[in-house]
Structure formats: structure tokens, C-alpha cells
N, C-alpha and C positions, 0 to 999 in steps of 0.2 A: 346179782349183787355180790361184791367181793366180801371176804371176811373182814377186811379193814373198814369198809363202808358200814357193815352191820355193827361192828364194834363202836364206830363213831356215833351212829344213831342211838345205840343203847346207852353209851356214856353220857350223851347230852339229852336223853329222854325226848328224842325227836321221831317224827314219822318219816316215811319215805318221801313225803312231799318236799321236805327240806332238800333232799338230794336232787329232786327234779329241778327245783329253783336254782340250787347251787351249780348244777351242771350247765344250766343255761347261762348264768351270769358270771360265774367265777372260773369257768373253764379257760377263758382267754388268759387269765392270770397264770394258771397252771401251765398252759402251753407255752406262754412267754418265758416262764421260769425254766422249764425243761429245755427249751431251745438254747437258752443262754448259759445253762449250767455247765460249769467246768470243774471237774473234780480236783484240779490242781490249784484252784483259787481258794482264798479264804471264804468262809460261808457268807452267803447273802443275808442281809437283814431287811426283812419286810416290816414296815410299820403300819399299824391299823389305828386310825383315829375314829372315834364315834362317841356320842354322848351315852349316858347311862341307859342300859337296856336296848341299845341299838343292834347288838349281836356280834360285838367285837370278839369276845372269847370263843364263841361258836365258830366264827369264820377262821380264827387263828388255828383252832383244832382241826377244822376241815382242811385247810391248806397244808398243814403239817402231815395229816393223815394221808391225803391223796398224793402228795408229792413224795413222801417216804415210800409209798407203795409203788409209785410209777418208776422212780429212779433207784429204788433200793438203797436209800441213804438215810442217815440219822437226821432227824429234825427235832426242833425244840420250840415250844411256845412259852413265851414269858409275858407277864403283865407288869405294867408300871406299878400296879398295886403290890406286887411281890416285894417291892423295894421301899415300902413305907418305913419311916422311922419306927423304932420300938415304941410301945406304949409309954414307957418311962421317959424316953427322949422327947416325945410329944408333950408329956406332962411338964417337963422342964421348960420347953418352949412356951407353953401356956402360962407358966409362972413368970418367965423372964421377958417375954415379948408381948403376947396377947392371949387371953383365954380361948379364943376361937381356934387356936392352933392345936388344941387337944384333939380336935376332930380331924381324922385322916381324910386325905383326898386332894387338897389344893397344893400347888407348888409351894415348897417349903416344908412339907410333911413327908418328903421322900429322902432317902439316902441316895442321892444321884451319883455320888462317887462310887458307891457299891454297884450301882447299875452299870456304870461305864466299865468298871473293873471286870464285872461278869461278862459283858460283851467282848471286851479285849481278850480275856482268857479263852472264851469259846472260839474266837476267831483264830487265836494262836494255837489251838488244839491242845491246850493244857487241861489237866484235871481241874474241874471247876465246881465250886460249891454253888448250887442253885438255891437261892433264897426263896422261900415261899411264905406268904402271909396268911394267917388263920383268922378270918374275920369273926369266927365264933368267940375267940378270946381277945380280939382286937389287938393282936400282937403277932410277932413272927412265929412261924411253926417251929416246934422244938426239934422234930426229926429233920436231919439234914439230908439233902439230895445231892449226890455227887455225879457229875457227868464226866466220864473218862474216855468217851469215844469221839472220834472226829465227827463234826456236825456239818451238814451241807446247807441247812437252812435254819435261820433263827427268825421267828415271828414275834415281834414285840407289839403289844396292844396297850392302849391307854386313852382315857377320855381327853387328856390335855396334850397328847402327843402332837408336836408341831406348833404348839401355841407360841405366840410372840407377846412380849410385854407391851402394855399400853403406855402412851405418854402420861406423865404424872398429872397433867391437868385433867385428864379424863377420869381420874380417880377421886376428884374433889367432891363430886355429888354422889350420894348413895343411890343404888339402883333398885333396892328392895328393902323390906322391913328389917331383915337381918343386919344389913350394913347400917341402916339408919339408927336402930335401937342398940345393937351390940358392938358396933364399930363406928360410933359417931365422929371420932377424930381421924378415922382412916388409917389407924396404925396397922391393923391386920391386913387390909387390902394393899397397902403400900409395901408391906413386908413380902406378901405373896408375889407382887409384881417385881420387886427387886430380885428375889430368888429365881424367878422365871427368866430374868435377864442373864443370869449367870450360867452355871454348869448344865442347866436344862438344855440350853441351846447347843452346847457341845454334845450332849447325848443325842439330841434330835439330828444333829449333823452327821452322826454315825449311821443313820438309816439310809439304805441304798435306794429303796423305793417306798413311797408313801401311798397308802390306801385310805380313803375316807368313806365312811358310811354316814351320809349327810342327812340329818333329821330335818323335817320341814321347818321347825322352829323350836325355841326353848320350851314353849308351852307343852310340847309333846313329852318332855322329859318326865314330868310328874306322872303322867299316865303310864309310861313305860316302866318307870321305877316302881310304881305300885304293882304292876303285873309281875315284875321281876321278884319283888318281895313275896308276893302270894305264891309264886312258883316255888320259891325256896322253902316257904313254910309248908306247902303241900307235900314237898319231897320229904321233909322231916317227919311229918305226921304219918305218911304212908309207911315209914319205917317203924311205926309204933312208938315214936318218941314224942315228947312234949314239944310244943312250939318253943324255939330258941329264945332266950331272954333278950337277944339283940334285935329281934324282930320289931319293926316299926309300924305304927298305925298311919293312916293317911295324913293326919296333922303333923306327925313327926317327920314323915317323908317330905312334906311341903317345906318345913324349916330346913331339913337336911340339904335339899337340892339348891336352896338359895346360896349355899356356900360356893356353888359352881356356876351360878348364873352369869356373872360378869365375864368370866373367861369363855364359857360356852357360847355366849352370844357373839363375842369377838371372833371365836373360831368359825362359827357359822357364817360370819360376814366376810372374813378374809382368807381363810385357809383353802376353800375349794379351788381357787385359781392357782394354787401352788402344788397341789398333789399330783401324783402320777396316775392314779386310778380313782375316779370319783363315781360312787354309786349313790344316787339320790333316792331317798326313801319316802314313802307316803306315811300317813298317820297310823297305818296298820303294820308298819315296818316292811312293807313290800317294796321291792326295787322298781323304780319308775324308769330309770335311765342309767347308762354307763358312758363315761367319757374319759379322755386322757388329757386334762387341761395343760399339763406341763409340756406336752408335745406341741400344742398350738400356741404356747406363749411366745 
């Protein structure tokens, strides 16, 4: 095992089993990238779509780690989460548009212009401020990260990456209790849909190749989100710290994921046919199959 692989496992609190699986399923991605890599070109942007808890962040780190070692180039992993609006900006949206916009996550709660500017600067080789979001304080991290070296690969991951807006008629009927009780007039979901139709599509169009970790159904999201939450809490407790105040119980998680249900279900329905690399997951997040839908379209 290389030093980079060991550091990756330690950083993500994983066993060697992950590398065994990753080497089997993701090696073609790495081989494909390495064959096409041209140091004279602008950095490639790989996008990773997947619902909460599907393993997007881990895969992004894995690809960056393995490709950086293989080609001796700089790589960077970004999350759409890094570009959330500040807590104050979301509070203003909640006040002026709809209270549900105080909760980060859905389209309309990101600074998409900032994300596009970040990618443009990285591609141009400029000194770039890398925005990071600190979920412990529900706000942008105070410490700034500056990238000053040429980058060969950018991996951008996000749960709604590649999503398309729905027809307005599809928004008329609530799909869960959150929409029915807290958005009865559809103000929130129509605002989310309108913003998704705008600069989000320009951001998504800047992605060179799209990867999807496809969950079996939206019902799995609750289970995976609970596991993700417990892993986060265990990590904090193992450091001798108290459970973070932002930690959610199962009931809170159930309400939280309803914010994402509409778009997630639409993504699961229509995005698989459009991606370059599709990995179908089972209920235990194991990969069942790999295909390249865009090549057969």
C-alpha cells in the first residue's frame, strides 16, 4: 500500500476493504483520466452526483488522491456544499421569500456565481480562494484556503449536481408533509425550481464528465443519512468531545431529508441516462453495476 493510499484511509476512517472495492470499480475512471490527461490543457472537471450518504465525498477524495499520486499533479476536491450562502444571507431569504430557505441544501441556498468564479479561476491557473463551509457553525469557515499552484484535476461533488428544473405543473401538488404543511402555497418549491433553472445549469455545463452514484430509491436516503449522522457523532465522541449541538435525531433527520425529496426523486428518474459513468448501488451502498450511458445514447 502506498503512503497516499494509507493517508486516504486514515483521513476517511476506512478499512482496506474500501480500497479493494475502489480498485475494482473506479480504476477504469482513473485509467481513462490518465490516458486523456494533457498537461497543456485546462484542468478537467469531474462531477459526482449522489444522494446524501452515498459516498460522494469519499469518492472525490479517492480520485484526487490516486490521480495525484499516479500523475504527480495537483488535484482539488470541492463540494457544492462549500458554496452555501452565509447563514445571514439565508436568514434574509427566509425573511423575504420563504422560511424554509433558512435551511441549507436546496437550489437557491448556494452562491452559484461564487462557485463558477472559483472553477474559472482554477482553470485559468490564477490564485484562487477556496471557500469551505463549516457545518458545525452552519456558516462559511473563517480560515481562508488559497490555491496558488496549477491544478490538473478538479472534482466537484453535490447531491443535486446535474439536476434539471421540473415543469411548473409538476409543482402544484405537495409530495410530502413538509411541502403540504410548511409550503402549502408552493412558494418555496417554485423558488427552488426557478433558481435551478438559472445559473445552476451554467455551473453544471462546466463539468467535463459526470459520475453518478445511483441509490436504489429515495427511501434509502433516510437510512444512509442516519448512518452518516451517527458516524459523525461517534467521531466527535472518540475525540473526547461532547456531541455537537447540530446533531439530529431520527425524527429531525426525517423532516430534514424531505427538503430534498422532490429533486432527488427527479434525479433518480432522469439523470442516469445522461451521465458518463453510472454506478448503481444497493441498499448497503455496495456497487451492483457500472455503465457509461452517455456513450450508448
